[in-house]
C-alpha positions in Angstrom: -78.1 0.8 31.6 -74.9 3.3 33.4 -72.1 0.8 34.4 -71.8 2.0 37.9 -67.9 2.1 37.7 -68.2 4.7 35.6 -70.6 7.2 38.5 -69.1 8.1 41.8 -72.0 10.1 43.9 -73.9 10.7 41.0 -71.3 12.5 39.1 -69.3 10.4 35.9 -66.3 9.4 37.7 -62.8 10.9 36.6 -61.1 8.0 34.1 -57.3 7.5 35.0 -54.7 9.4 33.1 -54.1 8.3 29.6 -50.8 9.4 27.6 -51.6 13.5 27.5 -52.2 15.0 24.5 -49.8 17.3 22.7 -49.5 20.4 21.0 -46.4 19.4 19.1 -47.6 15.7 18.4 -46.3 16.4 14.2 -43.2 17.8 15.5 -42.7 14.9 18.0 -43.6 12.1 15.7 -41.4 13.4 12.3 -38.4 13.4 15.3 -39.4 9.6 16.5 -40.1 8.3 12.8 -36.7 9.5 11.8 -34.3 8.6 14.4 -36.3 4.8 14.5 -35.8 4.7 10.8 -32.5 5.7 10.9 -31.4 3.0 13.6 -33.8 -0.3 12.8 -34.4 0.2 9.4 -38.0 0.4 7.7 -38.8 -3.8 9.1 -37.8 -2.8 12.2 -40.0 0.2 12.4 -44.0 0.6 14.1 -46.6 3.5 14.2 -46.3 1.6 17.8 -42.8 2.4 18.7 -42.8 5.5 17.1 -45.9 6.5 19.5 -43.6 5.6 22.2 -40.4 7.0 21.1 -42.7 10.4 20.2 -44.2 10.3 23.9 -47.7 10.7 22.5 -50.7 8.6 22.5 -51.0 5.9 19.6 -54.4 6.9 18.9 -52.9 10.4 18.0 -50.5 8.6 15.7 -53.0 6.4 14.0 -55.8 9.3 13.5 -52.9 11.2 12.0 -51.4 8.6 9.2 -52.7 5.3 8.2 -49.1 3.3 7.9 -45.7 4.6 8.5 -44.6 5.0 5.2 -47.0 7.6 4.9 -45.4 9.1 8.3 -42.0 8.4 7.3 -42.6 10.4 3.6 -43.9 13.6 5.4 -41.1 13.4 8.0 -38.9 13.1 5.0 -40.3 16.2 3.1 -41.0 18.6 6.4 -37.0 17.8 7.2 -36.5 18.8 3.4 -37.8 21.6 4.0 -36.2 22.5 6.7 -32.6 22.4 5.4 -31.3 24.9 3.6 -29.1 24.3 0.2 -27.5 27.2 -1.7 -28.6 30.0 -3.9 -27.6 29.3 -7.6 -27.4 32.6 -8.6 -24.6 35.1 -7.9 -22.1 32.4 -7.1 -19.1 31.0 -9.0 -19.5 27.2 -10.3 -16.4 26.5 -7.4 -18.3 28.7 -4.5 -21.5 27.3 -5.2 -20.0 23.4 -5.5 -18.1 23.7 -2.2 -21.6 25.3 -0.7 -23.7 22.7 -2.5 -21.2 20.1 -0.9 -21.1 21.6 2.8 -24.6 21.2 2.5 -24.9 17.7 2.2 -22.2 16.9 4.4 -23.9 18.5 7.1 -26.9 16.7 6.5 -25.0 13.1 6.9 -23.1 14.2 10.2 -26.5 16.0 11.3 -29.5 14.7 14.0 -30.7 12.7 11.0 -27.9 11.5 9.0 -28.5 8.0 9.9 -32.0 8.6 8.4 -30.4 9.5 5.0 -28.1 6.7 4.8 -31.4 4.2 5.7 -33.4 5.8 3.1 -30.6 4.9 0.5 -30.3 1.5 1.5 -33.6 0.8 1.2 -34.4 2.6 -1.9 -31.9 0.0 -3.5 -33.2 -3.1 -1.6 -36.9 -1.9 -2.6 -36.9 0.5 -5.6 -40.1 0.6 -6.2 -41.2 0.8 -2.5 -39.1 3.7 -1.8 -39.0 5.9 -5.1 -41.1 8.9 -4.0 -39.7 8.9 -0.4 -35.7 8.7 -2.3 -37.3 11.4 -4.6 -38.0 13.2 -2.2 -35.0 13.9 -0.7 -33.6 14.7 -4.1 -36.1 17.0 -5.4 -35.0 19.6 -4.3 -31.4 20.5 -3.9 -30.1 17.5 -6.0 -32.2 18.9 -8.9 -31.4 22.4 -8.9 -27.7 21.5 -8.1 -27.7 19.3 -12.0 -29.3 22.5 -13.2 -26.4 24.9 -11.6 -23.8 22.5 -13.5 -25.6 22.3 -16.6 -26.0 26.4 -16.7 -22.0 26.6 -15.9 -21.4 24.2 -18.7 -23.6 26.6 -21.5 -21.7 29.4 -19.6 -18.2 28.7 -19.9 -17.5 27.9 -16.7 -17.3 24.7 -16.7 -15.6 22.7 -20.1 -18.1 21.6 -22.7 -19.0 18.1 -22.5 -19.1 17.7 -18.7 -22.5 15.9 -17.6 -23.8 18.0 -15.0 -24.6 14.0 -13.0 -21.1 12.9 -13.6 -19.5 15.8 -11.8 -22.3 15.5 -8.8 -22.1 12.3 -8.6 -18.1 12.5 -7.9 -18.5 15.0 -5.3 -21.7 13.2 -3.9 -19.3 10.1 -3.8 -16.6 11.4 -2.5 -18.1 13.0 0.5 -20.2 10.2 1.3 -16.6 7.4 1.3 -14.9 10.0 2.9 -18.1 10.2 6.0 -19.1 6.4 5.7 -16.2 4.3 4.2 -12.4 5.8 4.9 -13.4 7.0 8.4 -12.0 3.5 9.7 -8.5 4.4 8.1 -6.3 5.3 11.6 -4.1 7.8 9.2 -6.8 10.2 8.2 -8.7 12.6 10.2 -12.1 12.0 10.7 -14.8 14.4 8.7 -16.0 16.5 10.8 -17.6 20.4 11.4 -13.6 21.6 12.8 -12.1 20.2 8.8 -15.3 20.1 6.9 -15.0 23.9 5.2 -11.1 22.5 4.4 -12.1 19.2 2.8 -15.0 19.8 1.2 -13.0 22.9 -0.4 -10.2 20.3 -1.8 -12.3 17.6 -2.7 -13.9 20.6 -5.2 -10.9 21.9 -6.5 -9.2 18.0 -7.1 -12.8 17.8 -8.9 -12.4 20.7 -11.1 -8.4 20.5 -11.6 -9.3 17.5 -12.8 -11.8 18.9 -15.6 -9.4 21.1 -16.7 -7.1 19.1 -17.4 
């Protein structure tokens, strides 16, 4: 028997307005999960919180992703697909490293910089659980840079015996240190868009000068 509360004057009653559906649910969810992950960490976020932050219905989230980890992985893949890494052809190794360093620093300074830092922290504490998430974040640009540095050694642009991962670690470490550790020193100008080019160029030149000596 029909529920009389669902019928008005012989016609089905209109239900009250729920959360509106959005054509850009995926984009909203990616943005929300990265922001929550960056500010609350993995344990502090949930699919319910993603739905609320994204302004979409919970059913839209749960129908698309079975858990928050799956959504986070997709969001990181999407973020990486939009990040521009330098072309490894046509640039000398110095210009390539400067371009690479600028890209990495801009990623940390950008909208989802906090999410990238949270990813590194989470992968350190829970390496097995976050191994594929971290791998996704480095699979494109970082591995490309390792291959470019190795080719520079083979071609004589860099001294023989230079380990690509060591050089890249030194550059990444300098950027990370300046952005997140040394920035509290009042005598040092914080790394920002205004001084980014000059700072990254200086980092690269210091590294290459050290290798040449």
